[in-house]
C-alpha positions in Angstrom: -52.7 42.3 -32.0 -49.7 43.5 -30.0 -49.5 47.2 -29.2 -46.2 47.6 -31.0 -47.0 45.6 -34.2 -47.0 47.4 -37.6 -50.4 48.5 -38.6 -51.9 48.3 -35.2 -53.2 51.2 -33.3 -50.1 51.3 -31.1 -51.0 54.7 -29.8 -54.2 53.4 -28.2 -52.7 50.0 -27.0 -49.9 51.3 -24.8 -49.7 48.8 -21.9 -48.7 51.6 -19.6 -51.8 53.6 -20.6 -49.5 56.4 -21.4 -51.7 58.6 -23.7 -51.6 61.6 -21.4 -49.6 64.6 -22.0 -46.8 65.1 -19.5 -44.8 68.2 -19.3 -46.8 70.0 -22.0 -46.3 67.3 -24.6 -48.9 66.4 -27.3 -50.9 63.3 -27.3 -49.2 62.0 -30.4 -45.7 62.4 -28.8 -45.3 59.6 -26.3 -42.7 59.9 -23.6 -41.5 57.4 -20.9 -44.3 56.0 -18.7 -44.9 57.5 -15.3 -43.2 55.4 -12.5 -46.0 55.8 -10.0 -48.6 54.7 -12.6 -46.5 51.7 -13.6 -46.1 50.5 -10.0 -49.8 51.0 -9.4 -50.7 48.9 -12.4 -48.2 46.2 -11.5 -49.8 46.0 -8.1 -53.2 45.7 -9.6 -52.0 42.8 -11.8 -50.5 40.9 -8.9 -53.7 41.4 -7.0 -55.7 40.1 -9.9 -53.5 36.9 -10.0 -54.2 36.2 -6.4 -57.9 37.0 -6.7 -58.0 40.5 -5.3 -57.5 42.8 -8.3 -59.8 44.8 -10.5 -61.4 43.1 -13.5 -62.9 44.2 -16.7 -60.5 47.1 -17.3 -59.4 47.8 -20.8 -56.3 45.9 -21.9 -56.6 43.6 -18.8 -56.2 40.3 -20.8 -52.9 41.2 -22.4 -51.4 42.5 -19.2 -52.5 39.3 -17.3 -50.8 37.1 -19.7 -47.6 39.0 -19.5 -47.8 39.1 -15.7 -48.3 35.3 -15.5 -45.2 34.7 -17.6 -43.2 36.9 -15.3 -44.4 35.1 -12.2 -43.5 31.7 -13.7 -40.0 32.9 -14.6 -39.5 34.3 -11.1 -40.8 31.0 -9.6 -38.5 28.9 -11.7 -35.5 31.1 -10.9 -36.4 30.9 -7.2 -36.5 27.1 -7.4 -33.2 26.9 -9.2 -31.6 29.2 -6.6 -33.1 27.1 -3.8 -31.8 23.9 -5.3 -28.4 25.5 -5.9 -28.2 26.5 -2.3 -28.4 22.8 -1.3 -25.3 21.7 -3.1 -22.2 21.3 -1.0 -18.9 19.3 -0.9 -17.3 17.4 1.9 -13.6 16.8 2.1 -12.1 13.3 2.5 -11.5 14.1 6.2 -15.1 15.3 6.9 -18.4 13.7 7.6 -21.7 15.6 7.5 -24.4 15.2 10.1 -27.8 16.0 8.5 -30.7 17.3 10.6 -34.1 17.4 8.8 -36.5 19.8 10.4 -34.4 19.7 13.6 -34.3 15.8 13.8 -31.3 13.6 13.0 -31.7 12.2 9.5 -28.3 10.7 8.4 -24.6 11.0 8.2 -23.1 11.6 4.8 -19.6 10.9 3.6 -17.1 12.8 1.6 -17.9 14.1 -2.0 -20.5 16.2 -3.7 -23.8 16.2 -1.7 -27.2 17.9 -1.9 -29.7 18.5 0.8 -32.8 20.7 0.6 -32.0 24.0 2.1 -34.1 25.5 4.8 -35.3 21.9 5.5 -32.0 20.2 6.2 -29.1 21.5 8.2 -25.7 20.0 7.5 -22.9 20.2 10.1 -19.5 19.1 8.7 -17.2 17.4 11.2 -13.5 16.7 10.7 -13.0 13.1 12.0 -9.3 12.7 11.3 -7.7 15.9 12.8 -6.1 15.2 16.1 -7.2 17.8 18.6 -5.3 18.8 21.7 -6.4 20.1 25.1 -4.1 21.1 27.9 -4.8 21.0 31.6 -2.8 22.0 34.7 -3.6 22.1 38.4 -2.4 21.5 41.9 -3.4 18.1 43.3 -3.1 16.2 46.5 -1.3 12.8 46.4 -1.8 9.6 48.3 0.8 10.5 50.9 -0.8 14.0 51.5 1.7 16.0 49.4 0.8 18.6 46.8 2.1 18.4 43.3 1.8 20.6 40.3 0.8 18.5 37.3 0.6 19.6 33.6 -1.2 17.3 31.2 -2.0 17.3 27.5 -4.9 15.2 26.1 -5.0 14.3 22.4 -8.3 13.1 20.9 -10.3 12.6 17.7 -14.0 12.5 16.9 -15.0 8.9 16.4 -18.9 9.3 16.4 -20.1 12.4 14.6 -23.8 11.9 15.6 -22.9 11.6 19.3 -20.5 14.6 19.1 -23.1 16.9 17.5 -26.3 15.7 19.2 -25.7 13.8 22.5 -23.8 16.4 24.5 -24.2 20.2 24.3 -20.5 20.9 24.6 -18.4 17.7 24.3 -15.0 19.5 24.6 -16.0 21.3 27.8 -17.1 17.9 29.1 -13.7 16.5 28.1 -12.0 19.2 30.1 -14.0 18.5 33.3 -13.6 14.7 32.8 -9.8 15.1 32.3 -9.4 17.0 35.6 -11.5 14.4 37.4 -9.6 11.5 36.0 -6.2 13.1 36.8 -7.2 14.0 40.3 -8.5 10.4 40.9 -5.2 8.8 39.7 -2.9 11.3 41.4 -4.9 10.9 44.6 -4.2 7.2 44.6 -0.4 7.5 43.9 2.4 8.6 46.1 4.5 11.7 45.3 7.8 9.9 44.8 6.3 7.8 42.0 4.8 10.8 40.3 8.0 12.9 40.4 10.3 10.1 39.2 9.6 7.0 37.2 5.8 6.7 37.6 4.8 9.2 34.9 4.2 6.6 32.2 2.0 4.5 34.4 0.2 7.7 35.4 -0.5 8.6 31.8 -1.9 5.2 31.0 -4.2 5.1 34.0 -5.5 8.6 33.3 -6.2 7.7 29.6 -8.1 4.6 30.5 -10.2 6.4 33.1 -10.8 9.4 30.8 -11.9 7.1 27.9 -14.3 5.4 30.3 -15.8 8.8 31.2 -16.2 9.7 27.5 -18.0 6.5 26.7 -20.4 6.9 29.6 -21.2 10.5 28.6 -21.6 9.4 24.9 -19.6 12.3 23.6 -18.3 10.6 20.5 -14.6 11.3 21.4 -11.8 8.9 21.2 -8.7 9.6 23.4 -5.6 9.0 21.4 -2.9 9.8 24.0 -2.5 11.4 27.4 1.0 12.9 28.1 2.1 14.1 31.5 4.3 17.0 30.4 5.5 18.1 33.8 5.0 17.0 37.4 6.8 18.9 40.1 6.4 20.3 43.6 4.8 23.7 44.2 7.2 26.6 43.7 7.1 27.5 47.4 8.9 24.2 48.3 10.7 23.5 45.1 14.2 24.0 46.5 13.6 21.5 49.2 12.3 19.0 46.8 15.2 19.6 44.5 17.6 18.6 47.3 15.6 15.5 48.0 15.6 14.5 44.4 19.4 15.2 44.2 19.9 12.9 47.2 17.9 10.2 45.6 19.9 10.5 42.4 23.1 10.3 44.4 21.7 7.2 46.1 20.9 5.6 42.8 24.3 6.5 41.4 26.1 4.9 44.4 23.9 1.8 43.9 24.8 1.6 40.2 28.5 2.0 41.1 28.3 -0.8 43.6 26.5 -3.0 41.2 29.1 -2.3 38.6 31.9 -3.2 41.0 30.1 -6.4 42.0 29.6 -7.3 38.4 33.4 -6.9 37.9 34.5 -8.8 41.0 32.1 -11.7 40.9 33.0 -13.0 37.5 36.7 -12.7 38.3 36.3 -14.6 41.6 34.2 -17.2 39.7 37.0 -17.5 37.1 39.7 -18.0 39.8 37.5 -20.6 41.5 37.0 -22.4 38.2 40.8 -22.3 37.6 41.5 -23.7 41.0 39.0 -26.5 40.4 40.7 -27.2 37.1 44.1 -27.2 38.6 43.0 -29.5 41.4 41.4 -31.8 38.9 44.6 -31.8 36.9 46.7 -32.5 40.0 44.4 -35.3 40.9 44.8 -36.9 37.5 48.5 -36.4 37.7 48.8 -38.1 41.1 46.6 -40.9 40.0 48.6 -41.4 36.8 51.9 -41.2 38.7 50.7 -43.7 41.2 49.5 -46.1 38.5 52.8 -45.7 36.7 54.7 -46.4 39.9 52.6 -49.4 40.6 53.1 -50.7 37.1 56.9 -50.0 37.3 57.0 -51.8 40.7 55.2 -54.8 39.2 57.6 -54.9 36.3 60.6 -54.6 38.7 59.2 -57.4 40.8 59.0 -59.6 37.8 62.6 -58.8 36.9 63.8 -59.2 40.5 62.3 -62.6 40.7 64.3 -63.6 37.6 67.7 -62.0 38.6 67.8 -60.6 42.2 71.4 -59.6 42.4 71.4 -57.7 39.1 68.2 -56.0 39.9 69.3 -55.0 43.4 72.5 -53.5 42.0 70.6 -51.7 39.3 68.2 -50.2 41.9 71.0 -49.1 44.1 72.8 -47.4 41.2 69.6 -45.7 40.1 68.9 -44.5 43.6 72.4 -43.1 44.1 72.3 -41.4 40.7 69.1 -39.7 41.6 70.3 -38.6 45.1 73.8 -37.4 44.0 72.4 -35.6 40.9 70.1 -33.5 43.1 72.6 -32.7 45.9 75.9 -30.8 45.2 77.2 -31.6 48.8 77.4 -35.0 50.5 78.2 -35.9 54.1 79.4 -39.5 54.7 79.6 -41.1 58.1 82.9 -43.1 58.1 82.7 -46.4 59.8 84.9 -46.6 62.9 85.5 -42.8 63.0 84.0 -39.9 64.9 84.1 -37.4 62.1 81.9 -37.2 59.0 83.6 -36.7 55.6 82.4 -33.9 53.5 82.5 -34.3 49.7 82.0 -31.1 47.7 80.7 -32.6 44.5 80.4 -29.2 42.9 84.2 -28.6 43.4 84.9 -32.1 42.1 82.9 -31.5 39.0 84.9 -28.3 38.3 87.9 -30.5 37.3 85.9 -32.1 34.6 85.9 -30.8 31.0 84.4 -27.4 30.2 81.8 -29.0 27.9 80.4 -31.1 30.7 80.3 -28.1 33.0 78.6 -26.0 30.4 75.9 -28.6 29.9 75.0 -28.9 33.6 77.3 -29.1 36.6 74.7 -30.8 38.7 73.5 -33.2 36.1 75.6 -36.5 36.1 75.4 -39.3 33.7 76.1 -43.0 34.5 79.8 -42.9 33.6 80.5 -39.8 35.6 78.6 -41.1 38.6 80.5 -44.4 38.4 83.8 -42.5 38.2 82.9 -40.2 41.1 81.8 -43.2 43.2 85.2 -44.8 42.6 87.0 -41.7 43.6 85.0 -41.4 46.8 85.6 -45.0 47.6 89.3 -44.6 47.0 89.5 -41.6 49.3 87.6 -43.4 52.0 90.0 -46.3 51.9 93.0 -44.1 52.1 91.7 -42.3 55.1 90.9 -45.6 56.9 94.4 -46.9 56.2 96.0 -43.8 57.5 94.0 -44.0 60.8 94.9 -47.6 61.2 98.6 -46.9 60.9 98.3 -44.0 63.3 96.9 -46.3 65.9 
C-alpha cells in the first residue's frame, strides 16, 4: 500500500523517513523533508542499483521501484536528446563529409540528414560558391627585367573528400602553387609581351599550370579563371617605362596611319589601272571594228568601181573634197603656171550665205554648197589665169 493512500499508515510510510521533529515540531505534524537526508537516501538508492548500496532497510523495495522508473526515464530522455543532436540539414549548395570514429565514411548530399553524434563528425562544404584569392609580387622576366604583377585566382571545390582529408590546408597550398606557376610563366616571357598584349596568353598559361599543380597535390580544387589584373614596371622606374610605352604607342599609331593611307591609295590605283585596261580594250575593239568596216567598204567600192569606174571615181573625189573642205576653213591653192598661191578664206565666203545656214554650222557644208563653192573657186581661178595671159 502506498504511503499516501487513504486508510494506510501514511505517517509511518513516509519515503523520506521524515518522522522526526524538526524545529520543535510534534511527531504528528510532518514538515518538509530534510535536504541532506534526501540526498543521502538518493545516493543509497543509486548505489543499490549498481550493486553497491545497503540492503534490507525498511521501505527499500518501494524506493527501489521508484528509483528504477526514474533511471529509465532519464535514460530514454538521454537517448532522445542524443538522437536529436544527430539531425541536421544541408543546403542545395552543400555536401557533407562524414567521418566515423575519425575515418572517412561517406559524402552526403543536400536535404535532411542524420548521423549518430559523438560517433560521426559531419563537415559541410559549399561546392558552388566561387572563391577568390589575390596574389601580387615582383618577378623576373625572361629578358632579365623586373615586373610587378597582380593576379586574381577564382576557384571552386570539386572534390569534397580530397578538400577535407587529403591536404591539411588546401587554400594555403593554392597560394603557394599560384605564386610558383606565375613565376614560372613570367620567367619564360619577355617584359614587352607582359606589359602589352600578352596578358591573356599569360593568364591561360598560369591557369593551366596551376590546375596541374592542384591535381598533383589532390586538393580537390578546380580553377575557374585566372585574371592578370595589373602588370607594370616597378615604381622606381615607372616613368622611364611610361616613356617607352608611349613611344611604342606612337609607333603603332604611325603604322596604323600608314596602313590606312595604303588602303586608300591601293584600291584607287587599282581602279585607275582597271579603267585604263577597259579603255584600251574598248579602243582596240573600236580600231578593229573601224578597220573591218573600212575593209568592207573598200570591198563594196571595189565592186562598184568594177561596174562603173568613171562614176565611182567622181564620187570618191567629191566625197574626199567634201571631207577636206568641211574640216578646213582656209584653203591654199597652187595655181598652175604661176608663182603665187591663191588663198581662199572659206569662212569669209560662207558669211555671204543665208543666216540660217550660218546658224546651223559655218564649217559644215552639204553637197549643194560644196558644189556651188567649187564652181566659184573654179571661176575665180579661170579669171586670174585669163588676166595673166593678157598681161603677157
